[in-house]
LUMMARLUM-211433 format. One record per residue: x, y, z of N, C-alpha, C in turn; residue in one letter; residue number from 1. Coordinates in nm, 2 decimals, padded with zeros to 4 digits. Layout:
   n_px   n_py   n_pz  ca_px  ca_py  ca_pz   c_px   c_py   c_pz rest  nr
      X      Y      Z      X      Y      Z      X      Y      Z    A NUM
...
//
This chain:
   n_px   n_py   n_pz  ca_px  ca_py  ca_pz   c_px   c_py   c_pz rest  nr
  00.09 -00.11  00.01 -00.02 -00.02 -00.05  00.02  00.17  00.03    X   1
  00.20  00.13  00.08  00.26  00.22  00.06  00.28  00.27 -00.05    X   2
  00.43  00.20 -00.14  00.42  00.20 -00.30  00.26  00.30 -00.38    X   3
  00.22  00.22 -00.34  00.10  00.34 -00.43  00.02  00.45 -00.43    X   4
  00.04  00.49 -00.27  00.07  00.63 -00.22  00.13  00.67 -00.37    X   5
  00.28  00.62 -00.37  00.44  00.75 -00.44  00.35  00.69 -00.57    X   6
  00.30  00.57 -00.62  00.28  00.59 -00.76  00.18  00.66 -00.79    X   7
  00.07  00.72 -00.69 -00.04  00.72 -00.79 -00.07  00.94 -00.78    X   8
  00.06  01.05 -00.74  00.01  01.09 -00.72  00.21  01.14 -00.87    X   9
  00.25  01.07 -00.90  00.37  01.11 -00.98  00.29  01.03 -01.18    X  10
  00.13  00.92 -01.12  00.07  00.89 -01.21 -00.04  01.02 -01.28    X  11
 -00.05  01.08 -01.17 -00.15  01.15 -01.25 -00.05  01.30 -01.23    X  12
  00.06  01.36 -01.24  00.16  01.50 -01.31  00.19  01.40 -01.35    X  13
  00.24  01.31 -01.45  00.29  01.24 -01.56  00.11  01.28 -01.68    X  14
  00.05  01.20 -01.67 -00.08  01.29 -01.68 -00.12  01.40 -01.76    X  15
 -00.11  01.49 -01.62 -00.10  01.65 -01.65 -00.06  01.67 -01.79    X  16
  00.09  01.67 -01.74  00.19  01.72 -01.79  00.18  01.64 -01.99    X  17
  00.11  01.54 -01.96  00.12  01.47 -02.14 -00.06  01.50 -02.16    X  18
 -00.10  01.56 -02.13 -00.24  01.61 -02.17 -00.28  01.74 -02.27    X  19
 -00.33  01.71 -02.39 -00.32  01.78 -02.49 -00.35  01.98 -02.47    X  20
 -00.43  01.92 -02.35 -00.52  02.08 -02.23 -00.36  02.18 -02.21    X  21
 -00.23  02.09 -02.19 -00.16  02.15 -02.11 -00.08  02.27 -02.17    X  22
 -00.09  02.22 -02.34 -00.06  02.33 -02.40 -00.06  02.46 -02.41    X  23
 -00.21  02.43 -02.32 -00.28  02.56 -02.43 -00.19  02.70 -02.27    X  24
 -00.10  02.63 -02.23 -00.06  02.70 -02.09  00.12  02.72 -02.16    X  25
  00.15  02.68 -02.21  00.28  02.66 -02.27  00.29  02.86 -02.35    X  26
  00.43  02.95 -02.42  00.45  03.05 -02.38  00.39  03.07 -02.52    X  27
  00.39  02.95 -02.64  00.36  03.00 -02.78  00.25  02.98 -02.85    X  28
  00.13  03.01 -02.85  00.02  02.97 -02.89  00.03  02.87 -02.97    X  29
 -00.02  02.79 -02.96 -00.09  02.68 -03.06 -00.15  02.73 -03.18    X  30
 -00.07  02.66 -03.25 -00.05  02.71 -03.41 -00.14  02.60 -03.50    X  31
 -00.28  02.70 -03.55 -00.40  02.57 -03.64 -00.27  02.53 -03.79    X  32
 -00.39  02.45 -03.81 -00.33  02.38 -03.89 -00.37  02.45 -03.98    X  33
 -00.49  02.56 -04.02 -00.57  02.63 -04.06 -00.46  02.74 -04.21    X  34
 -00.53  02.77 -04.30 -00.39  02.89 -04.38 -00.42  03.06 -04.30    X  35
 -00.29  03.07 -04.30 -00.25  03.17 -04.29 -00.35  03.33 -04.31    X  36
 -00.36  03.42 -04.24 -00.47  03.49 -04.30 -00.43  03.59 -04.38    X  37
 -00.51  03.65 -04.52 -00.45  03.76 -04.60 -00.41  03.87 -04.51    X  38
 -00.43  03.92 -04.39 -00.38  04.09 -04.39 -00.19  03.98 -04.32    X  39
 -00.19  03.92 -04.31 -00.02  03.84 -04.29  00.01  03.82 -04.38    X  40
 -00.03  03.85 -04.55  00.01  03.86 -04.61  00.02  03.95 -04.70    X  41
 -00.07  04.02 -04.69 -00.05  04.11 -04.75  00.07  04.23 -04.59    X  42
  00.05  04.25 -04.52  00.16  04.25 -04.37  00.33  04.27 -04.46    X  43
  00.33  04.13 -04.46  00.43  04.08 -04.50  00.50  04.10 -04.68    X  44
  00.39  04.14 -04.75  00.42  04.24 -04.82  00.45  04.32 -04.88    X  45
  00.41  04.42 -04.78  00.41  04.57 -04.77  00.56  04.57 -04.70    X  46
  00.57  04.45 -04.65  00.75  04.46 -04.57  00.84  04.45 -04.66    X  47
  00.84  04.31 -04.80  00.95  04.33 -04.86  00.98  04.46 -04.89    X  48
  00.83  04.51 -04.91  00.82  04.62 -05.03  00.91  04.77 -04.98    X  49
  00.93  04.78 -04.83  00.99  04.85 -04.81  01.16  04.82 -04.74    X  50
  01.16  04.70 -04.76  01.35  04.66 -04.77  01.38  04.70 -04.87    X  51
  01.28  04.66 -05.00  01.38  04.67 -05.11  01.40  04.85 -05.17    X  52
  01.22  04.97 -05.06  01.30  05.04 -05.09  01.38  05.13 -04.96    X  53
  01.43  05.06 -04.89  01.55  05.07 -04.81  01.67  05.07 -04.89    X  54
  01.67  04.88 -04.94  01.78  04.96 -04.97  01.83  05.05 -05.15    X  55
  01.78  05.09 -05.17  01.77  05.16 -05.29  01.75  05.33 -05.21    X  56
  01.80  05.31 -05.08  01.79  05.46 -05.03  01.92  05.54 -05.06    X  57
  02.02  05.53 -05.13  02.14  05.63 -05.20  02.21  05.69 -05.05    X  58
  02.15  05.80 -05.00  02.18  05.84 -04.82  02.19  05.74 -04.70    X  59
  02.16  05.68 -04.72  02.19  05.51 -04.63  02.33  05.48 -04.62    X  60
  02.36  05.42 -04.78  02.45  05.38 -04.80  02.56  05.48 -04.89    X  61
  02.57  05.60 -04.85  02.70  05.70 -04.89  02.80  05.63 -04.93    X  62
  02.88  05.62 -04.98  03.04  05.57 -05.00  03.03  05.43 -05.00    X  63
  02.95  05.35 -05.04  02.90  05.17 -05.05  02.77  05.13 -05.19    X  64
  02.88  05.12 -05.21  02.84  05.01 -05.36  02.72  04.91 -05.33    X  65
  02.61  04.95 -05.24  02.53  04.81 -05.17  02.51  04.73 -05.26    X  66
  02.49  04.68 -05.35  02.41  04.61 -05.45  02.56  04.48 -05.45    X  67
  02.65  04.53 -05.48  02.78  04.52 -05.47  02.83  04.45 -05.37    X  68
  02.73  04.45 -05.28  02.85  04.38 -05.15  02.77  04.24 -05.08    X  69
  02.89  04.17 -05.02  02.75  04.05 -04.92  02.64  04.01 -04.90    X  70
  02.59  03.92 -04.84  02.46  03.88 -04.80  02.50  03.85 -04.67    X  71
  02.42  03.95 -04.56  02.47  03.85 -04.38  02.33  03.83 -04.34    X  72
  02.30  03.69 -04.32  02.14  03.66 -04.30  02.18  03.60 -04.13    X  73
  02.06  03.59 -04.07  02.05  03.57 -03.91  02.12  03.40 -03.99    X  74
  02.16  03.33 -03.92  02.20  03.20 -03.94  02.13  03.21 -03.78    X  75
  02.07  03.21 -03.74  02.08  03.14 -03.56  01.94  03.07 -03.56    X  76
  01.84  03.13 -03.70  01.72  03.00 -03.70  01.77  02.94 -03.85    X  77
  01.67  02.84 -03.79  01.66  02.75 -04.00  01.49  02.73 -04.05    X  78
  01.51  02.88 -04.10  01.36  02.93 -04.14  01.39  02.83 -04.31    X  79
  01.50  02.85 -04.38  01.48  02.82 -04.49  01.42  02.68 -04.51    X  80
  01.55  02.54 -04.39  01.47  02.46 -04.42  01.34  02.42 -04.32    X  81
  01.34  02.39 -04.21  01.18  02.40 -04.15  01.09  02.43 -04.23    X  82
  01.07  02.54 -04.28  00.93  02.68 -04.35  00.95  02.62 -04.51    X  83
  01.14  02.46 -04.54  01.00  02.42 -04.70  00.89  02.35 -04.70    X  84
  00.83  02.35 -04.83  00.69  02.33 -04.84  00.72  02.16 -04.82    X  85
  00.61  02.09 -04.81  00.58  01.94 -04.78  00.60  01.92 -04.97    X  86
  00.73  01.80 -04.93  00.73  01.68 -05.06  00.87  01.79 -05.11    X  87
  00.92  01.88 -05.07  01.04  01.99 -05.12  01.19  01.86 -05.12    X  88
  01.21  01.89 -05.21  01.36  01.84 -05.22  01.46  01.92 -05.25    X  89
  01.43  02.09 -05.20  01.56  02.14 -05.19  01.69  02.11 -05.09    X  90
  01.67  02.07 -05.03  01.75  01.99 -04.95  01.82  01.88 -04.98    X  91
  01.77  01.82 -05.14  01.82  01.70 -05.17  01.77  01.62 -05.09    X  92
  01.68  01.58 -04.97  01.63  01.51 -04.91  01.44  01.52 -04.97    X  93
  01.39  01.46 -04.98  01.25  01.50 -05.00  01.18  01.53 -04.87    X  94
  01.05  01.56 -04.85  01.01  01.63 -04.71  00.91  01.54 -04.65    X  95
  00.88  01.48 -04.56  00.76  01.46 -04.57  00.61  01.52 -04.52    X  96
  00.64  01.63 -04.42  00.55  01.67 -04.36  00.58  01.88 -04.31    X  97
  00.51  01.91 -04.30  00.55  02.08 -04.28  00.49  02.05 -04.11    X  98
  00.61  02.16 -04.08  00.59  02.11 -03.91  00.54  02.32 -03.87    X  99
  00.46  02.35 -03.91  00.37  02.50 -03.92  00.42  02.56 -03.80    X 100
  00.36  02.47 -03.66  00.41  02.52 -03.56  00.63  02.58 -03.54    X 101
  00.69  02.48 -03.55  00.88  02.51 -03.60  00.85  02.61 -03.72    X 102
  00.81  02.61 -03.81  00.83  02.74 -03.85  00.79  02.88 -03.88    X 103
  00.66  02.88 -03.73  00.66  02.96 -03.69  00.73  03.03 -03.66    X 104
  00.77  02.93 -03.54  00.82  02.97 -03.45  00.98  03.07 -03.47    X 105
  01.00  02.96 -03.58  01.16  02.99 -03.69  01.15  03.16 -03.68    X 106
  01.08  03.25 -03.81  01.02  03.36 -03.82  00.96  03.43 -03.75    X 107
  00.93  03.40 -03.63  00.91  03.47 -03.59  01.07  03.53 -03.48    X 108
  01.17  03.41 -03.47  01.26  03.46 -03.39  01.38  03.54 -03.49    X 109
  01.34  03.52 -03.61  01.47  03.60 -03.74  01.34  03.74 -03.75    X 110
  01.21  03.79 -03.65  01.18  03.89 -03.68  01.19  03.99 -03.61    X 111
  01.24  03.86 -03.51  01.29  03.93 -03.35  01.46  04.01 -03.37    X 112
  01.51  03.89 -03.45  01.64  03.97 -03.50  01.64  04.08 -03.54    X 113
  01.59  04.12 -03.64  01.64  04.25 -03.75  01.54  04.28 -03.65    X 114
  01.43  04.34 -03.62  01.31  04.44 -03.56  01.47  04.52 -03.41    X 115
  01.54  04.44 -03.38  01.68  04.46 -03.27  01.74  04.48 -03.38    X 116
  01.83  04.47 -03.46  01.86  04.54 -03.55  01.88  04.69 -03.61    X 117
  01.74  04.65 -03.67  01.67  04.82 -03.71  01.67  04.91 -03.60    X 118
  01.56  04.88 -03.50  01.51  04.94 -03.39  01.68  05.06 -03.30    X 119
  01.76  05.04 -03.34  01.92  05.07 -03.38  01.95  05.20 -03.47    X 120
  01.91  05.09 -03.55  01.96  05.26 -03.66  01.90  05.41 -03.70    X 121
  01.94  05.47 -03.81  01.90  05.57 -03.80  01.73  05.61 -03.84    X 122
  01.73  05.70 -03.83  01.56  05.71 -03.82  01.47  05.70 -03.97    X 123
  01.66  05.74 -04.09  01.53  05.67 -04.18  01.45  05.53 -04.26    X 124
  01.50  05.45 -04.10  01.44  05.29 -04.18  01.29  05.30 -04.06    X 125
  01.30  05.46 -04.02  01.18  05.44 -03.91  01.03  05.38 -03.96    X 126
  00.98  05.39 -04.07  00.93  05.36 -04.15  00.90  05.18 -04.18    X 127
  01.00  05.12 -04.14  01.00  04.98 -04.25  01.03  04.90 -04.06    X 128
  01.08  04.98 -03.97  01.07  04.93 -03.84  00.92  04.92 -03.77    X 129
  00.85  05.04 -03.79  00.68  04.98 -03.78  00.65  04.89 -03.84    X 130
  00.63  04.88 -04.02  00.60  04.81 -04.05  00.64  04.65 -04.04    X 131
  00.77  04.69 -03.94  00.77  04.49 -03.94  00.71  04.51 -03.83    X 132
  00.78  04.58 -03.75  00.68  04.60 -03.56  00.55  04.54 -03.58    X 133
  00.41  04.63 -03.70  00.32  04.57 -03.74  00.33  04.38 -03.79    X 134
  00.39  04.40 -03.82  00.40  04.21 -03.89  00.38  04.15 -03.82    X 135
  00.48  04.17 -03.65  00.52  04.09 -03.55  00.38  04.10 -03.45    X 136
  00.32  04.19 -03.43  00.17  04.29 -03.39  00.08  04.16 -03.40    X 137
  00.08  04.15 -03.57 -00.09  04.07 -03.57 -00.06  03.98 -03.60    X 138
  00.12  03.91 -03.68  00.09  03.80 -03.71  00.20  03.69 -03.64    X 139
  00.26  03.75 -03.62  00.35  03.67 -03.43  00.37  03.78 -03.33    X 140
  00.30  03.73 -03.25  00.24  03.82 -03.13  00.32  03.76 -03.01    X 141
  00.39  03.64 -03.01  00.44  03.55 -02.92  00.61  03.57 -02.95    X 142
  00.66  03.71 -03.07  00.79  03.69 -03.05  00.83  03.81 -03.05    X 143
  00.73  03.89 -02.99  00.72  04.06 -02.97  00.81  03.98 -02.81    X 144
  00.91  04.07 -02.78  00.96  04.04 -02.64  00.95  04.23 -02.53    X 145
  00.92  04.20 -02.39  00.90  04.25 -02.32  00.93  04.44 -02.35    X 146
  01.04  04.40 -02.33  01.14  04.53 -02.37  01.24  04.60 -02.54    X 147
  01.06  04.52 -02.63  01.10  04.61 -02.73  01.09  04.72 -02.71    X 148
  01.02  04.77 -02.58  01.02  04.94 -02.67  01.12  05.03 -02.60    X 149
  01.20  04.93 -02.56  01.37  05.03 -02.50  01.52  05.02 -02.63    X 150
  01.46  04.94 -02.68  01.51  04.90 -02.78  01.52  04.99 -02.93    X 151
  01.36  05.05 -02.96  01.40  05.15 -03.06  01.46  05.28 -02.94    X 152
  01.52  05.26 -03.00  01.63  05.36 -02.98  01.71  05.42 -03.07    X 153
  01.61  05.46 -03.23  01.70  05.54 -03.30  01.77  05.64 -03.29    X 154
  01.88  05.69 -03.39  02.03  05.69 -03.36  01.94  05.88 -03.50    X 155
  02.06  05.97 -03.45  02.05  06.04 -03.57  02.19  06.12 -03.57    X 156
  02.28  06.03 -03.46  02.44  06.12 -03.50  02.46  05.98 -03.67    X 157
  02.55  06.09 -03.73  02.58  06.04 -03.82  02.69  05.89 -03.78    X 158
  02.68  05.74 -03.93  02.68  05.65 -03.89  02.87  05.59 -03.97    X 159
  02.89  05.56 -03.93  03.07  05.55 -04.00  03.04  05.47 -04.10    X 160
  03.17  05.44 -04.15  03.18  05.36 -04.29  03.14  05.18 -04.27    X 161
  03.19  05.13 -04.15  03.20  05.00 -04.08  03.03  05.01 -04.09    X 162
  02.94  05.11 -03.99  02.78  05.06 -03.98  02.75  05.09 -04.07    X 163
  02.78  05.15 -04.22  02.65  05.18 -04.31  02.72  05.05 -04.39    X 164
  02.82  05.00 -04.41  02.85  04.85 -04.47  02.78  04.76 -04.39    X 165
  02.76  04.77 -04.24  02.70  04.64 -04.19  02.52  04.68 -04.25    X 166
  02.44  04.83 -04.21  02.35  04.79 -04.21  02.28  04.72 -04.39    X 167
  02.42  04.77 -04.49  02.42  04.76 -04.63  02.36  04.61 -04.60    X 168
  02.41  04.50 -04.55  02.46  04.35 -04.54  02.38  04.31 -04.49    X 169
  02.32  04.36 -04.38  02.24  04.37 -04.27  02.06  04.31 -04.33    X 170
  02.05  04.46 -04.49  01.91  04.42 -04.46  01.95  04.32 -04.55    X 171
  02.04  04.36 -04.69  02.09  04.26 -04.78  01.96  04.07 -04.72    X 172
  01.98  04.10 -04.59  01.99  03.95 -04.58  01.85  03.97 -04.51    X 173
  01.82  04.08 -04.41  01.65  04.08 -04.43  01.60  04.07 -04.57    X 174
  01.62  04.06 -04.65  01.53  04.11 -04.75  01.55  04.03 -04.82    X 175
  01.65  03.93 -04.81  01.65  03.75 -04.89  01.55  03.66 -04.76    X 176
  01.57  03.66 -04.63  01.47  03.63 -04.57  01.28  03.64 -04.53    X 177
  01.32  03.79 -04.56  01.11  03.85 -04.58  01.08  03.79 -04.69    X 178
  01.22  03.80 -04.86  01.11  03.69 -04.94  01.07  03.54 -04.89    X 179
  01.17  03.48 -04.83  01.15  03.35 -04.77  01.06  03.31 -04.68    X 180
  00.98  03.49 -04.61  00.87  03.41 -04.51  00.74  03.47 -04.57    X 181
  00.76  03.51 -04.73  00.63  03.58 -04.81  00.66  03.43 -04.93    X 182
  00.73  03.39 -04.91  00.64  03.23 -04.98  00.65  03.18 -04.84    X 183
  00.66  03.12 -04.79  00.56  03.04 -04.66  00.46  03.09 -04.68    X 184
  00.43  03.23 -04.56  00.32  03.24 -04.50  00.14  03.27 -04.70    X 185
  00.29  03.28 -04.78  00.20  03.27 -04.95  00.11  03.12 -04.93    X 186
  00.25  03.03 -04.88  00.22  02.94 -04.89  00.12  02.84 -04.83    X 187
  00.13  02.88 -04.71  00.06  02.90 -04.54 -00.09  02.87 -04.59    X 188
 -00.15  03.05 -04.64 -00.25  03.06 -04.64 -00.29  03.05 -04.81    X 189
 -00.24  02.94 -04.89 -00.27  02.88 -04.98 -00.34  02.75 -04.93    X 190
 -00.37  02.75 -04.76 -00.37  02.60 -04.67 -00.33  02.47 -04.84    X 191
 -00.22  02.51 -04.90 -00.17  02.34 -04.94 -00.08  02.26 -04.82    X 192
 -00.03  02.34 -04.72  00.04  02.30 -04.61 -00.02  02.19 -04.55    X 193
 -00.20  02.16 -04.55 -00.30  02.07 -04.49 -00.27  01.95 -04.52    X 194
 -00.28  01.96 -04.68 -00.27  01.87 -04.77 -00.24  01.76 -04.80    X 195
//
C-alpha cells in the first residue's frame, strides 16, 4: 500500500503534463493547421516592398556600393529548411511533412532579430521598423519581447563607414529572409500545407 501512494501522484503528474490541454499554458500559442490570414500575407508583402525601397536609398549607404556587397543572414534560425514545403527536395531529401509550429517559431525569431537590429539604426529606417513591428504584432505576437520599447533607440548621429556597410549587408540578408517568409506565408495562406 505505501508504494501505491507514491505511484498515484507521479501518475497524475505524468497525465497532466502529457494532456493536450496542457499545451494551452505554454508561452507559444498553439498554431492551427488552417491557412494563414490574408492580412498577414499583405503585411509581409508590404514589409518586403519597404525593405526593397530602403535598399534603394542612396543616403543610407553613402560611399558604399550596396548592391555589390555580400549578404549577412541571421544564421541563428533554420527558417529556410524548417519552412520548406511538404514534398520539397531543396535540401536533397524529400520533406515528408510541414511543421507549421516550428516554421512559425523560426520566422518569429527572425523577425525579432531584425527588429532589434533595425531599431538601433538611423531614423531613415523608421517606416521599415514600424512595418516590421506591425507584422509582428498582428501575425507573430509571441515574438514580441517585453523590452522591445527600450530597443527603439533610433539614432540621428552620423554613422561610420563600417556601420553603413553592416547595415547594407544586414538589410540585404533581411531582404532575402523576407522573400522566404513571403513565400512561406503564401504557402500557408493557400492551405496546401494541410493537404
